[in-house]
A tleap script that builds the chain and sets N, CA, C and O, in Angstrom:
source leaprc.protein.ff14SB
mol = sequence {
  NMET LEU GLN ASP LYS GLN THR TYR GLN GLY
  ASN ARG VAL ASN TRP LEU PHE PRO PRO GLU
  ASP ALA ASN ASP GLY CYS PRO GLY GLY TRP
  TYR GLN CYS GLN PHE VAL TYR SER LEU LYS
  LYS TYR MET ARG ASP ARG SER LYS ASP GLY
  VAL ARG SER SER ASN PRO LEU PHE ASP LYS
  ALA ASP GLU PHE ILE GLN ALA ALA VAL MET
  TYR TYR GLU ARG GLU GLU ASN ALA PHE TYR
  SER TYR TRP ASN SER GLN ILE ASN SER LYS
  ALA LYS MET ASN ALA CLYS
}
set mol.1.N position { 114.412 113.799 96.158 }
set mol.1.CA position { 113.408 113.826 95.109 }
set mol.1.C position { 113.761 115.142 94.281 }
set mol.1.O position { 113.937 116.217 94.854 }
set mol.2.N position { 113.847 115.004 92.996 }
set mol.2.CA position { 114.037 116.072 92.123 }
set mol.2.C position { 113.048 117.063 92.269 }
set mol.2.O position { 111.888 116.711 92.055 }
set mol.3.N position { 113.270 118.242 92.594 }
set mol.3.CA position { 112.396 119.448 92.909 }
set mol.3.C position { 112.374 120.274 91.683 }
set mol.3.O position { 111.306 120.591 91.157 }
set mol.4.N position { 113.498 120.625 91.224 }
set mol.4.CA position { 113.566 121.278 90.015 }
set mol.4.C position { 114.995 121.086 89.185 }
set mol.4.O position { 115.819 120.272 89.601 }
set mol.5.N position { 115.204 121.740 88.196 }
set mol.5.CA position { 116.460 121.286 87.367 }
set mol.5.C position { 117.797 121.647 88.144 }
set mol.5.O position { 118.863 121.111 87.840 }
set mol.6.N position { 117.687 122.569 89.148 }
set mol.6.CA position { 118.733 123.071 89.870 }
set mol.6.C position { 118.938 122.511 91.220 }
set mol.6.O position { 119.994 122.718 91.818 }
set mol.7.N position { 118.031 121.848 91.703 }
set mol.7.CA position { 118.027 121.449 93.104 }
set mol.7.C position { 117.713 120.036 93.239 }
set mol.7.O position { 116.789 119.534 92.598 }
set mol.8.N position { 118.554 119.267 94.171 }
set mol.8.CA position { 118.237 117.948 94.403 }
set mol.8.C position { 118.478 117.559 95.904 }
set mol.8.O position { 119.600 117.684 96.394 }
set mol.9.N position { 117.548 117.145 96.539 }
set mol.9.CA position { 117.452 116.851 97.930 }
set mol.9.C position { 117.982 118.223 98.828 }
set mol.9.O position { 118.758 118.168 99.781 }
set mol.10.N position { 117.416 119.344 98.322 }
set mol.10.CA position { 117.637 120.490 98.968 }
set mol.10.C position { 118.875 121.299 98.794 }
set mol.10.O position { 119.079 122.393 99.319 }
set mol.11.N position { 119.813 120.542 97.875 }
set mol.11.CA position { 121.018 121.171 97.559 }
set mol.11.C position { 121.106 121.602 96.224 }
set mol.11.O position { 120.486 120.947 95.386 }
set mol.12.N position { 121.795 122.631 95.848 }
set mol.12.CA position { 121.956 123.164 94.581 }
set mol.12.C position { 122.880 122.398 93.827 }
set mol.12.O position { 123.944 122.081 94.359 }
set mol.13.N position { 122.632 122.064 92.698 }
set mol.13.CA position { 123.365 121.037 91.796 }
set mol.13.C position { 123.682 121.471 90.306 }
set mol.13.O position { 122.744 121.781 89.570 }
set mol.14.N position { 124.765 121.494 89.926 }
set mol.14.CA position { 125.080 121.779 88.356 }
set mol.14.C position { 125.209 120.390 87.885 }
set mol.14.O position { 126.125 119.696 88.327 }
set mol.15.N position { 124.283 119.875 86.936 }
set mol.15.CA position { 123.998 118.590 86.448 }
set mol.15.C position { 125.107 118.326 85.414 }
set mol.15.O position { 125.183 117.211 84.898 }
set mol.16.N position { 126.035 119.381 85.065 }
set mol.16.CA position { 127.168 118.992 84.268 }
set mol.16.C position { 128.241 118.276 85.149 }
set mol.16.O position { 129.142 117.589 84.667 }
set mol.17.N position { 128.059 118.506 86.529 }
set mol.17.CA position { 129.066 117.982 87.399 }
set mol.17.C position { 128.242 117.274 88.576 }
set mol.17.O position { 128.058 117.854 89.646 }
set mol.18.N position { 127.747 115.963 88.311 }
set mol.18.CA position { 126.785 115.504 89.263 }
set mol.18.C position { 127.512 115.235 90.645 }
set mol.18.O position { 128.739 115.136 90.677 }
set mol.19.N position { 126.786 115.125 91.714 }
set mol.19.CA position { 127.287 115.047 93.132 }
set mol.19.C position { 127.952 113.748 93.350 }
set mol.19.O position { 128.848 113.717 94.195 }
set mol.20.N position { 127.636 112.647 92.697 }
set mol.20.CA position { 128.104 111.248 92.776 }
set mol.20.C position { 129.421 111.190 92.206 }
set mol.20.O position { 129.621 111.758 91.132 }
set mol.21.N position { 130.399 110.538 92.827 }
set mol.21.CA position { 131.760 110.189 92.386 }
set mol.21.C position { 131.577 109.293 91.308 }
set mol.21.O position { 130.947 108.270 91.574 }
set mol.22.N position { 132.051 109.469 89.959 }
set mol.22.CA position { 132.034 108.605 88.884 }
set mol.22.C position { 132.707 107.259 89.213 }
set mol.22.O position { 132.331 106.239 88.636 }
set mol.23.N position { 133.736 107.233 90.167 }
set mol.23.CA position { 134.314 106.048 90.460 }
set mol.23.C position { 133.486 105.045 91.293 }
set mol.23.O position { 133.828 103.869 91.417 }
set mol.24.N position { 132.314 105.601 91.892 }
set mol.24.CA position { 131.494 104.688 92.581 }
set mol.24.C position { 130.427 103.957 91.605 }
set mol.24.O position { 129.538 103.194 91.985 }
set mol.25.N position { 130.688 104.330 90.321 }
set mol.25.CA position { 129.727 103.591 89.475 }
set mol.25.C position { 128.522 104.313 89.209 }
set mol.25.O position { 128.441 105.512 89.479 }
set mol.26.N position { 127.556 103.653 88.687 }
set mol.26.CA position { 126.144 104.294 88.371 }
set mol.26.C position { 125.468 104.734 89.716 }
set mol.26.O position { 125.350 103.942 90.651 }
set mol.27.N position { 125.067 105.921 89.769 }
set mol.27.CA position { 124.453 106.463 91.097 }
set mol.27.C position { 123.320 105.521 91.567 }
set mol.27.O position { 123.280 105.261 92.770 }
set mol.28.N position { 122.369 104.968 90.720 }
set mol.28.CA position { 121.409 104.107 91.264 }
set mol.28.C position { 121.637 102.607 91.193 }
set mol.28.O position { 120.828 101.747 91.542 }
set mol.29.N position { 122.963 102.395 90.647 }
set mol.29.CA position { 123.240 100.995 90.410 }
set mol.29.C position { 123.211 99.973 91.733 }
set mol.29.O position { 122.973 98.773 91.598 }
set mol.30.N position { 123.443 100.503 92.840 }
set mol.30.CA position { 123.728 99.612 93.988 }
set mol.30.C position { 122.273 99.061 94.341 }
set mol.30.O position { 122.195 97.904 94.754 }
set mol.31.N position { 121.263 99.729 94.219 }
set mol.31.CA position { 119.901 99.295 94.641 }
set mol.31.C position { 119.146 98.730 93.426 }
set mol.31.O position { 118.059 98.194 93.642 }
set mol.32.N position { 119.606 98.797 92.204 }
set mol.32.CA position { 118.969 98.205 91.151 }
set mol.32.C position { 119.675 96.988 90.505 }
set mol.32.O position { 119.254 96.525 89.444 }
set mol.33.N position { 120.666 96.511 91.094 }
set mol.33.CA position { 121.438 95.481 90.621 }
set mol.33.C position { 120.811 94.057 90.982 }
set mol.33.O position { 120.065 93.998 91.960 }
set mol.34.N position { 121.068 92.958 90.271 }
set mol.34.CA position { 120.522 91.602 90.600 }
set mol.34.C position { 120.760 91.219 91.959 }
set mol.34.O position { 119.881 90.640 92.598 }
set mol.35.N position { 121.985 91.519 92.501 }
set mol.35.CA position { 122.176 91.030 93.928 }
set mol.35.C position { 121.068 91.531 94.909 }
set mol.35.O position { 120.525 90.829 95.762 }
set mol.36.N position { 120.805 92.891 94.651 }
set mol.36.CA position { 119.827 93.500 95.683 }
set mol.36.C position { 118.404 92.946 95.332 }
set mol.36.O position { 117.535 92.874 96.201 }
set mol.37.N position { 118.191 92.565 94.061 }
set mol.37.CA position { 116.857 91.908 93.767 }
set mol.37.C position { 116.782 90.594 94.483 }
set mol.37.O position { 115.751 90.245 95.060 }
set mol.38.N position { 117.919 89.830 94.448 }
set mol.38.CA position { 117.942 88.565 95.135 }
set mol.38.C position { 117.707 88.623 96.581 }
set mol.38.O position { 117.358 87.608 97.185 }
set mol.39.N position { 117.866 89.691 97.145 }
set mol.39.CA position { 117.612 89.839 98.622 }
set mol.39.C position { 116.202 90.014 99.017 }
set mol.39.O position { 115.882 89.905 100.201 }
set mol.40.N position { 115.284 90.295 98.037 }
set mol.40.CA position { 113.884 90.529 98.272 }
set mol.40.C position { 113.246 89.623 99.160 }
set mol.40.O position { 112.529 90.035 100.071 }
set mol.41.N position { 113.478 88.299 98.937 }
set mol.41.CA position { 112.879 87.324 99.695 }
set mol.41.C position { 113.212 87.390 101.230 }
set mol.41.O position { 112.451 86.897 102.063 }
set mol.42.N position { 114.251 87.951 101.528 }
set mol.42.CA position { 114.808 88.001 102.888 }
set mol.42.C position { 114.376 89.312 103.586 }
set mol.42.O position { 114.457 89.473 104.803 }
set mol.43.N position { 113.918 90.222 102.730 }
set mol.43.CA position { 113.459 91.623 103.251 }
set mol.43.C position { 112.350 91.480 104.332 }
set mol.43.O position { 111.451 90.660 104.150 }
set mol.44.N position { 112.383 92.211 105.393 }
set mol.44.CA position { 111.340 92.330 106.464 }
set mol.44.C position { 110.380 93.462 105.997 }
set mol.44.O position { 110.859 94.518 105.582 }
set mol.45.N position { 109.056 93.269 106.054 }
set mol.45.CA position { 108.127 94.297 105.756 }
set mol.45.C position { 108.226 95.436 106.842 }
set mol.45.O position { 108.463 95.197 108.027 }
set mol.46.N position { 108.023 96.702 106.324 }
set mol.46.CA position { 108.071 97.847 107.150 }
set mol.46.C position { 106.714 98.490 107.495 }
set mol.46.O position { 106.036 98.868 106.540 }
set mol.47.N position { 106.240 98.659 108.728 }
set mol.47.CA position { 105.021 99.273 109.133 }
set mol.47.C position { 105.196 100.739 108.953 }
set mol.47.O position { 106.322 101.193 108.752 }
set mol.48.N position { 104.118 101.526 109.014 }
set mol.48.CA position { 104.055 102.982 108.922 }
set mol.48.C position { 104.993 103.612 109.889 }
set mol.48.O position { 105.525 104.693 109.637 }
set mol.49.N position { 105.204 102.958 110.990 }
set mol.49.CA position { 105.949 103.671 112.114 }
set mol.49.C position { 107.472 103.274 112.043 }
set mol.49.O position { 108.317 103.668 112.847 }
set mol.50.N position { 107.711 102.431 110.958 }
set mol.50.CA position { 109.123 101.951 110.638 }
set mol.50.C position { 109.586 100.737 111.444 }
set mol.50.O position { 110.769 100.403 111.514 }
set mol.51.N position { 108.586 100.102 112.046 }
set mol.51.CA position { 108.908 98.662 112.718 }
set mol.51.C position { 108.893 97.623 111.646 }
set mol.51.O position { 108.029 97.563 110.771 }
set mol.52.N position { 109.919 96.796 111.773 }
set mol.52.CA position { 110.101 95.633 110.831 }
set mol.52.C position { 109.427 94.401 111.383 }
set mol.52.O position { 109.519 94.098 112.573 }
set mol.53.N position { 108.739 93.688 110.489 }
set mol.53.CA position { 107.996 92.414 110.906 }
set mol.53.C position { 109.072 91.358 110.730 }
set mol.53.O position { 110.051 91.635 110.038 }
set mol.54.N position { 108.954 90.067 111.355 }
set mol.54.CA position { 109.713 89.017 111.368 }
set mol.54.C position { 109.735 88.382 109.949 }
set mol.54.O position { 108.699 88.440 109.288 }
set mol.55.N position { 110.749 87.829 109.473 }
set mol.55.CA position { 110.712 87.125 108.225 }
set mol.55.C position { 111.567 85.884 108.520 }
set mol.55.O position { 112.776 86.049 108.679 }
set mol.56.N position { 111.039 84.662 108.604 }
set mol.56.CA position { 111.751 83.423 108.806 }
set mol.56.C position { 112.951 83.171 107.999 }
set mol.56.O position { 113.957 82.623 108.448 }
set mol.57.N position { 112.786 83.669 106.561 }
set mol.57.CA position { 113.871 83.492 105.629 }
set mol.57.C position { 115.126 84.435 106.063 }
set mol.57.O position { 116.275 84.028 105.890 }
set mol.58.N position { 114.891 85.558 106.565 }
set mol.58.CA position { 115.824 86.483 107.177 }
set mol.58.C position { 116.516 85.938 108.352 }
set mol.58.O position { 117.735 86.016 108.508 }
set mol.59.N position { 115.614 85.325 109.258 }
set mol.59.CA position { 116.198 84.838 110.482 }
set mol.59.C position { 117.061 83.625 110.279 }
set mol.59.O position { 117.957 83.385 111.088 }
set mol.60.N position { 116.858 82.906 109.323 }
set mol.60.CA position { 117.739 81.650 108.975 }
set mol.60.C position { 118.882 81.929 108.091 }
set mol.60.O position { 119.782 81.092 108.028 }
set mol.61.N position { 118.953 83.107 107.342 }
set mol.61.CA position { 119.931 83.535 106.537 }
set mol.61.C position { 121.282 83.551 107.213 }
set mol.61.O position { 121.346 83.645 108.439 }
set mol.62.N position { 122.354 83.462 106.469 }
set mol.62.CA position { 123.836 83.577 107.034 }
set mol.62.C position { 123.955 85.043 107.166 }
set mol.62.O position { 123.236 85.824 106.543 }
set mol.63.N position { 125.015 85.449 108.111 }
set mol.63.CA position { 125.412 86.723 108.378 }
set mol.63.C position { 125.571 87.667 107.256 }
set mol.63.O position { 125.168 88.812 107.463 }
set mol.64.N position { 126.064 87.408 106.152 }
set mol.64.CA position { 126.236 88.184 105.044 }
set mol.64.C position { 125.088 88.690 104.421 }
set mol.64.O position { 125.013 89.836 103.976 }
set mol.65.N position { 124.112 87.785 104.378 }
set mol.65.CA position { 122.729 88.139 103.791 }
set mol.65.C position { 121.973 89.169 104.707 }
set mol.65.O position { 121.372 90.141 104.250 }
set mol.66.N position { 122.054 88.885 105.944 }
set mol.66.CA position { 121.434 89.576 106.988 }
set mol.66.C position { 122.036 91.012 107.110 }
set mol.66.O position { 121.326 91.991 107.338 }
set mol.67.N position { 123.312 91.073 106.954 }
set mol.67.CA position { 124.125 92.322 106.835 }
set mol.67.C position { 123.655 93.199 105.699 }
set mol.67.O position { 123.451 94.408 105.815 }
set mol.68.N position { 123.505 92.518 104.625 }
set mol.68.CA position { 123.121 93.244 103.346 }
set mol.68.C position { 121.657 93.669 103.387 }
set mol.68.O position { 121.351 94.718 102.820 }
set mol.69.N position { 120.776 92.985 103.976 }
set mol.69.CA position { 119.396 93.387 104.129 }
set mol.69.C position { 119.196 94.449 105.206 }
set mol.69.O position { 118.316 95.302 105.094 }
set mol.70.N position { 119.986 94.390 106.204 }
set mol.70.CA position { 119.922 95.556 107.179 }
set mol.70.C position { 120.512 96.820 106.640 }
set mol.70.O position { 120.086 97.929 106.963 }
set mol.71.N position { 121.464 96.632 105.843 }
set mol.71.CA position { 122.099 97.909 105.156 }
set mol.71.C position { 120.977 98.465 104.201 }
set mol.71.O position { 120.733 99.671 104.188 }
set mol.72.N position { 120.328 97.615 103.439 }
set mol.72.CA position { 119.279 98.128 102.610 }
set mol.72.C position { 118.212 98.721 103.393 }
set mol.72.O position { 117.645 99.730 102.975 }
set mol.73.N position { 117.876 98.154 104.548 }
set mol.73.CA position { 116.645 98.720 105.381 }
set mol.73.C position { 117.101 100.075 106.024 }
set mol.73.O position { 116.281 100.976 106.200 }
set mol.74.N position { 118.352 100.199 106.355 }
set mol.74.CA position { 118.913 101.468 106.911 }
set mol.74.C position { 118.755 102.651 105.833 }
set mol.74.O position { 118.422 103.793 106.150 }
set mol.75.N position { 119.002 102.284 104.673 }
set mol.75.CA position { 119.034 103.178 103.503 }
set mol.75.C position { 117.624 103.550 103.280 }
set mol.75.O position { 117.331 104.730 103.089 }
set mol.76.N position { 116.654 102.537 103.292 }
set mol.76.CA position { 115.191 102.741 103.227 }
set mol.76.C position { 114.627 103.645 104.262 }
set mol.76.O position { 113.854 104.549 103.945 }
set mol.77.N position { 114.985 103.430 105.473 }
set mol.77.CA position { 114.594 104.272 106.523 }
set mol.77.C position { 115.074 105.568 106.429 }
set mol.77.O position { 114.332 106.464 106.831 }
set mol.78.N position { 116.280 105.883 105.931 }
set mol.78.CA position { 116.845 107.269 105.602 }
set mol.78.C position { 116.015 107.960 104.515 }
set mol.78.O position { 115.735 109.153 104.626 }
set mol.79.N position { 115.626 107.246 103.493 }
set mol.79.CA position { 114.842 107.738 102.441 }
set mol.79.C position { 113.331 108.235 103.015 }
set mol.79.O position { 112.815 109.290 102.648 }
set mol.80.N position { 112.768 107.395 103.881 }
set mol.80.CA position { 111.461 107.707 104.521 }
set mol.80.C position { 111.650 108.853 105.335 }
set mol.80.O position { 110.853 109.788 105.250 }
set mol.81.N position { 112.553 108.887 106.066 }
set mol.81.CA position { 112.860 110.054 107.088 }
set mol.81.C position { 112.939 111.306 106.243 }
set mol.81.O position { 112.277 112.299 106.546 }
set mol.82.N position { 113.760 111.276 105.157 }
set mol.82.CA position { 113.962 112.630 104.302 }
set mol.82.C position { 112.533 112.972 103.666 }
set mol.82.O position { 112.084 114.118 103.671 }
set mol.83.N position { 111.886 111.916 103.141 }
set mol.83.CA position { 110.660 112.187 102.412 }
set mol.83.C position { 109.633 112.759 103.363 }
set mol.83.O position { 109.020 113.794 103.100 }
set mol.84.N position { 109.460 112.071 104.465 }
set mol.84.CA position { 108.612 112.824 105.663 }
set mol.84.C position { 108.887 114.243 105.953 }
set mol.84.O position { 107.992 115.081 106.061 }
set mol.85.N position { 110.174 114.502 106.081 }
set mol.85.CA position { 110.623 115.829 106.522 }
set mol.85.C position { 110.178 116.754 105.384 }
set mol.85.O position { 109.665 117.844 105.636 }
set mol.86.N position { 110.380 116.306 104.089 }
set mol.86.CA position { 109.872 117.218 103.050 }
set mol.86.C position { 108.322 117.453 103.101 }
set mol.86.O position { 107.821 118.570 102.969 }
set mol.87.N position { 107.667 116.398 103.287 }
set mol.87.CA position { 106.111 116.599 103.316 }
set mol.87.C position { 105.710 117.498 104.465 }
set mol.87.O position { 104.886 118.409 104.378 }
set mol.88.N position { 106.351 117.162 105.507 }
set mol.88.CA position { 105.937 117.971 106.839 }
set mol.88.C position { 106.320 119.426 106.642 }
set mol.88.O position { 105.558 120.309 107.034 }
set mol.89.N position { 107.539 119.725 106.016 }
set mol.89.CA position { 108.111 121.081 105.756 }
set mol.89.C position { 107.047 121.822 104.886 }
set mol.89.O position { 106.656 122.939 105.223 }
set mol.90.N position { 106.557 121.166 103.710 }
set mol.90.CA position { 105.592 121.658 102.844 }
set mol.90.C position { 104.218 121.830 103.477 }
set mol.90.O position { 103.523 122.786 103.132 }
set mol.91.N position { 103.775 120.930 104.412 }
set mol.91.CA position { 102.650 121.152 105.136 }
set mol.91.C position { 102.594 122.406 105.959 }
set mol.91.O position { 101.625 123.165 105.948 }
set mol.92.N position { 103.714 122.595 106.697 }
set mol.92.CA position { 103.835 123.667 107.559 }
set mol.92.C position { 103.774 125.081 106.708 }
set mol.92.O position { 103.190 126.097 107.084 }
set mol.93.N position { 104.447 124.929 105.577 }
set mol.93.CA position { 104.531 126.267 104.717 }
set mol.93.C position { 103.063 126.536 104.208 }
set mol.93.O position { 102.640 127.691 104.158 }
set mol.94.N position { 102.302 125.476 103.836 }
set mol.94.CA position { 101.041 125.835 103.364 }
set mol.94.C position { 100.163 126.104 104.499 }
set mol.94.O position { 99.138 126.716 104.196 }
set mol.95.N position { 100.318 125.779 105.817 }
set mol.95.CA position { 99.457 126.202 106.703 }
set mol.95.C position { 99.620 127.515 107.178 }
set mol.95.O position { 98.766 127.958 107.946 }
set mol.96.N position { 100.701 128.297 106.804 }
set mol.96.CA position { 100.753 129.603 107.195 }
set mol.96.C position { 99.903 130.555 106.381 }
set mol.96.O position { 99.883 131.755 106.656 }
savepdb mol mol.pdb
quit
């Protein structure tokens, strides 16, 4: 999450030289492309504790689709982990 103009995810950043390699393409492109949108119907819902519910379409999908969905879910879990750590960190700072 962008905290200020010089810090991104806790790291100092010079925006003239972004942290993403330009050869990797658009930084947000991998999760905003049409292919990822097409996986939506196969995605499994996530509870507050991170447990995924069953989705019959996911269960019947071929291995490639399941692997793509699981990769997306891992990235989503990493985001929620980071987000929660930031919230907990700020809560501890405010409690002092």
